[in-house]
C-alpha positions as CSV (number, residue, x, y, z in Angstrom):
1,X,-2.1,13.6,15.0
2,X,-4.9,12.0,12.2
3,X,-7.4,9.4,13.6
4,X,-7.5,6.9,10.8
5,X,-10.6,5.2,11.9
6,X,-12.4,8.3,10.6
7,X,-10.7,9.4,7.7
8,X,-8.3,8.7,4.9
9,X,-6.2,11.3,3.0
10,X,-5.3,9.8,-0.3
11,X,-3.0,12.6,-1.4
12,X,0.8,11.8,-1.1
13,X,1.9,13.3,2.3
14,X,4.3,15.7,0.1
15,X,1.0,17.1,-1.6
16,X,-0.6,17.4,2.0
17,X,-0.8,19.9,4.7
18,X,1.1,17.4,6.9
19,X,3.3,18.3,10.0
20,X,5.5,15.0,9.3
21,X,5.7,14.4,5.5
22,X,6.6,10.6,4.7
23,X,7.1,9.1,1.2
24,X,8.5,6.0,0.2
25,X,10.0,4.6,-3.3
26,X,10.5,1.0,-4.4
27,X,13.7,0.3,-6.4
28,X,13.3,4.4,-7.5
29,X,9.7,4.5,-8.2
30,X,7.3,6.3,-5.5
31,X,4.0,6.8,-7.5
32,X,3.0,3.5,-8.9
33,X,5.5,0.7,-8.1
34,X,4.8,-2.3,-9.9
35,X,6.0,-6.3,-9.0
36,X,9.2,-5.8,-11.4
37,X,10.1,-2.8,-8.7
38,X,9.7,-5.2,-6.0
39,X,11.3,-8.0,-7.6
40,X,14.6,-5.7,-8.3
41,X,14.0,-4.6,-4.9
42,X,14.1,-8.1,-3.1
43,X,17.2,-9.3,-5.4
44,X,19.2,-5.8,-3.9
45,X,18.1,-7.6,-0.4
46,X,19.3,-11.0,-1.4
47,X,15.9,-12.6,-1.7
48,X,15.7,-15.2,-4.6
49,X,13.4,-14.3,-7.3
50,X,11.4,-17.2,-6.7
51,X,10.7,-16.5,-3.0
52,X,9.8,-12.8,-4.0
53,X,7.4,-14.0,-6.3
54,X,5.8,-16.0,-3.5
55,X,5.8,-13.4,-1.0
56,X,4.2,-10.6,-3.8
57,X,1.4,-13.0,-4.4
58,X,1.0,-13.5,-0.8
59,X,0.7,-9.6,-0.1
60,X,-1.6,-9.3,-3.5
61,X,-3.4,-12.1,-1.9
62,X,-4.2,-10.3,1.6
63,X,-4.8,-6.9,-0.4
64,X,-7.5,-8.3,-2.2
65,X,-9.2,-9.1,1.3
66,X,-8.7,-5.4,2.3
67,X,-12.6,-4.8,2.8
68,X,-12.7,-7.8,5.3
69,X,-9.5,-6.9,7.1
70,X,-10.6,-3.0,7.2
71,X,-14.1,-4.1,8.9
72,X,-12.5,-6.4,11.3
73,X,-10.3,-3.1,12.1
74,X,-13.2,-0.7,12.5
75,X,-12.4,1.3,9.5
76,X,-15.1,3.6,8.6
77,X,-17.5,2.4,5.4
78,X,-16.4,5.8,3.9
79,X,-12.8,5.4,4.1
80,X,-12.7,1.7,3.4
81,X,-14.4,2.3,0.1
82,X,-12.3,4.8,-1.1
83,X,-9.2,2.3,-0.2
84,X,-10.8,0.0,-1.9
85,X,-11.1,2.1,-5.0
86,X,-7.7,3.2,-5.1
87,X,-6.5,-0.6,-4.6
88,X,-8.8,-1.5,-7.7
89,X,-7.4,1.5,-9.8
90,X,-3.8,0.2,-9.3
């Protein structure tokens, strides 16, 4: 099992040598889901477009605070910086 405080593997698990591969798609998009994919998924779940937009905004605000949350959780600086760069790249 991976010790997530000491390392982060940025490869999708189907590209990593991993015993328990995990993949996820959002409204059919797996590599780079965008807000439109999230909105489509919300509609399928019966969430109004207004509520979906508010939730997407709230999550975006929390993700923007990644460095703060990660430091509080004890994530290594190297992993924090790697993940921060991935978030910023979109």
